[in-house]
C-alpha positions as CSV (number, residue, x, y, z in Angstrom):
1,M,-22.4,6.3,10.8
2,P,-19.9,6.1,8.3
3,F,-18.2,3.2,10.0
4,P,-19.7,0.5,12.4
5,R,-17.7,1.3,15.6
6,P,-15.7,4.4,16.8
7,V,-12.0,4.5,14.8
8,R,-9.2,4.4,18.1
9,A,-5.9,4.4,15.2
10,V,-5.7,4.6,12.0
11,V,-3.4,2.0,9.5
12,F,-1.9,3.1,6.1
13,D,-0.8,1.2,3.5
14,M,2.4,3.2,1.8
15,D,2.5,2.9,-2.6
16,G,0.1,4.1,-4.5
17,L,-1.8,5.4,-1.3
18,L,0.5,7.9,0.8
19,I,3.4,8.4,-1.9
20,D,2.8,7.8,-5.6
21,T,5.0,5.5,-6.5
22,E,2.7,2.8,-8.2
23,K,2.7,4.4,-11.5
24,P,6.0,4.9,-11.9
25,V,7.1,1.6,-10.7
26,R,4.7,0.2,-13.6
27,A,6.0,2.4,-16.3
28,A,9.4,1.4,-15.3
29,T,8.2,-2.1,-15.2
30,L,6.2,-2.3,-19.0
31,A,9.5,-0.1,-20.1
32,A,11.9,-2.5,-18.7
33,A,10.0,-6.1,-20.0
34,I,10.1,-4.2,-23.4
35,A,13.8,-3.5,-23.7
36,V,14.7,-7.6,-22.8
37,G,11.9,-8.3,-25.7
38,R,8.7,-9.8,-23.5
39,P,6.7,-7.1,-23.3
40,M,3.8,-7.3,-20.8
41,D,0.7,-6.6,-20.9
42,E,-1.8,-4.6,-18.1
43,A,-3.4,-7.7,-17.4
44,F,-0.4,-9.5,-16.0
45,Y,1.0,-6.3,-14.4
46,A,-2.0,-6.2,-12.4
47,T,-1.8,-9.7,-11.2
48,V,1.6,-8.4,-9.0
49,I,0.1,-5.2,-7.7
50,G,-0.2,-5.6,-3.7
51,T,1.9,-9.3,-3.9
52,P,4.3,-10.1,-1.4
53,W,7.8,-10.1,-3.3
54,P,8.4,-13.2,-3.2
55,E,5.3,-14.1,-4.7
56,T,5.9,-11.4,-7.6
57,W,9.2,-12.6,-8.3
58,A,8.1,-16.6,-8.6
59,R,5.1,-14.8,-11.4
60,L,8.0,-12.6,-13.0
61,K,10.5,-15.6,-13.1
62,V,7.9,-17.6,-14.8
63,F,6.6,-14.8,-17.4
64,F,9.8,-14.3,-18.6
65,G,11.1,-17.8,-18.8
66,G,13.7,-18.4,-16.0
67,E,16.4,-16.7,-14.1
68,E,19.1,-15.4,-17.0
69,Q,15.8,-13.2,-18.4
70,L,14.6,-12.2,-15.0
71,T,18.2,-10.8,-14.5
72,R,18.1,-9.0,-17.4
73,F,14.6,-7.7,-16.6
74,R,16.0,-6.5,-13.3
75,A,18.7,-4.5,-14.5
76,A,16.8,-3.1,-16.7
77,F,14.3,-2.0,-14.3
78,E,16.9,-0.5,-12.3
79,A,18.2,1.3,-14.7
80,E,14.4,2.7,-15.6
81,I,13.5,3.1,-12.1
82,S,16.6,5.0,-10.6
83,G,14.9,8.1,-10.4
84,L,12.4,7.4,-8.4
85,A,13.9,8.2,-5.1
86,R,14.6,11.3,-6.2
87,D,10.9,12.6,-7.1
88,L,9.0,11.2,-4.7
89,R,5.4,12.8,-4.4
90,L,2.7,12.6,-1.5
91,M,-0.5,11.5,-3.1
92,A,-3.1,14.2,-2.9
93,G,-4.5,14.6,0.6
94,V,-2.1,13.1,2.7
95,V,-1.1,15.9,4.9
96,E,-4.4,17.2,5.4
97,L,-5.7,13.8,6.6
98,L,-2.3,13.4,9.1
99,D,-2.9,17.1,10.5
100,H,-6.8,16.0,10.8
101,L,-5.8,13.0,12.6
102,D,-3.3,14.0,14.9
103,R,-6.1,16.9,16.1
104,A,-8.3,14.3,16.9
105,G,-5.7,12.2,18.5
106,L,-5.7,9.2,16.9
107,P,-2.6,6.9,16.4
108,M,-1.1,6.1,13.6
109,A,1.2,3.4,11.8
110,V,2.2,2.2,8.1
111,C,1.6,-1.2,6.8
112,T,3.5,-2.1,3.6
113,S,4.6,-5.0,1.4
114,T,8.1,-2.8,0.9
115,G,11.1,-3.9,2.6
116,R,11.9,-1.7,6.0
117,D,15.1,-0.1,4.3
118,K,13.6,1.6,1.4
119,A,10.1,2.1,3.2
120,L,12.0,4.3,5.9
121,L,14.0,6.0,2.9
122,H,11.0,7.0,1.3
123,L,8.9,7.9,4.6
124,E,11.8,10.0,5.2
125,K,12.0,11.7,1.5
126,V,8.6,12.9,1.6
127,G,8.9,14.2,5.2
128,I,6.1,12.2,6.7
129,L,8.2,8.9,9.1
130,S,8.0,10.8,11.9
131,R,4.0,11.3,12.0
132,F,3.9,7.3,12.4
133,R,4.2,5.7,15.7
134,H,5.4,2.7,13.8
135,V,5.9,1.2,10.3
136,V,5.4,-2.6,9.8
137,T,7.3,-3.8,6.5
138,R,7.1,-6.7,5.0
139,D,10.7,-7.3,7.1
140,D,8.6,-7.6,10.3
141,V,6.2,-10.4,9.2
142,T,6.5,-13.9,7.8
143,R,3.8,-14.1,5.6
144,G,2.8,-10.8,3.8
145,K,-0.6,-9.8,2.3
146,P,-3.0,-10.8,1.1
147,H,-2.6,-12.7,4.8
148,P,-3.6,-10.6,7.5
149,E,-0.2,-10.7,9.8
150,P,1.2,-7.5,8.3
151,Y,-2.3,-5.7,10.2
152,L,-2.5,-7.6,13.1
153,T,1.3,-6.6,13.7
154,A,0.8,-2.9,13.3
155,A,-2.5,-3.4,15.5
156,A,-0.6,-5.3,17.7
157,R,2.2,-2.4,17.8
158,L,-0.1,0.4,18.4
159,G,-1.5,-1.2,21.3
160,V,-5.2,-1.5,19.7
161,D,-7.7,-3.8,19.1
162,P,-7.6,-4.8,15.1
163,A,-11.7,-4.6,15.3
164,D,-11.1,-0.3,16.2
165,C,-8.8,0.0,13.5
166,L,-9.1,2.0,10.5
167,A,-7.3,0.4,7.3
168,L,-6.5,2.7,4.1
169,E,-5.5,0.9,1.0
170,D,-5.4,0.9,-2.6
171,S,-4.9,-2.8,-3.7
172,H,-7.2,-5.8,-3.3
173,N,-4.5,-7.7,-1.5
174,G,-4.4,-4.8,1.0
175,I,-8.0,-4.7,1.3
176,R,-7.8,-8.9,1.9
177,A,-5.6,-8.8,4.7
178,A,-7.1,-5.7,6.3
179,H,-10.4,-7.3,6.4
180,G,-8.8,-10.8,7.3
181,A,-7.4,-9.3,10.5
182,G,-10.6,-7.9,11.2
183,M,-10.3,-3.8,10.5
184,M,-12.4,-1.7,9.0
185,A,-11.2,-1.0,5.9
186,V,-11.5,2.2,3.1
187,M,-10.0,1.6,-0.6
188,V,-8.4,4.2,-2.2
189,P,-8.1,3.5,-5.4
190,D,-4.9,4.1,-7.5
191,L,-4.3,1.2,-10.0
192,L,-6.7,-0.9,-9.3
193,P,-10.6,-0.4,-9.4
194,A,-12.7,-1.6,-6.8
195,T,-13.8,-4.8,-7.8
196,D,-17.7,-6.1,-6.5
197,E,-15.5,-8.9,-3.9
198,I,-13.4,-6.1,-3.0
199,K,-16.4,-3.3,-2.3
200,A,-18.2,-6.3,0.1
201,L,-15.1,-6.6,2.2
202,C,-14.8,-2.8,2.9
203,H,-16.8,-0.1,4.3
204,H,-15.8,2.8,1.8
205,V,-14.4,3.1,-1.5
206,A,-13.2,6.7,-1.8
207,D,-12.1,9.0,-4.6
208,D,-9.2,9.9,-2.5
209,L,-7.2,11.0,0.8
210,H,-9.9,14.6,1.0
211,A,-12.8,11.9,0.7
212,V,-11.4,9.7,3.6
213,R,-10.8,13.1,5.7
214,A,-14.7,13.9,5.0
215,L,-15.7,10.1,6.1
216,L,-13.7,10.6,9.5
217,A,-15.2,14.5,10.1
218,R,-18.6,13.0,9.8
219,A,-18.0,9.9,12.1
220,G,-16.9,12.3,15.0
221,H,-13.4,12.4,14.1
């Protein structure tokens, strides 16, 4: 069996898992850092992937050396990323997996660290907002990933025991949050590879969502 229990619901991360936003955001961040004279390496950038926004903001403030430099960086970043909402694209296998889950009768939710307005806008732009019963964002919880609260909230709104939910994530903090909530978890890496720690917290590491669909089919879903 691919999973230790039957899957009764599926909870998706959004950025880098459903929508191809992580790579453009990384490119915009690194370009903006250069523009304000404080180049950022990939190692530091990796430390803010999948972190709650307040924590990300605090780390960036230290990195840039204060509020004034951070404000300059944010202006440069917004200029770099301004076209993102126009050019949003789905990750490979999204539609096929959603269709498969619909046929299986499994309810679905999104669990994202993005704010509500932006999350709903992006999901609508790529045409999949209506596919989910609930969208849990950073505005719906007091503690973001890697705390389990976002995933526990999603399970509660779906009315399904977290132990019977499958969480799909691309980030380390997302996997930590899903595991902490007691969910079965699969990592689909985007920018971050699966480390030994993360492999121990999830049931599978899949190349893409087509591979996740195959796992669910093997499990009888």
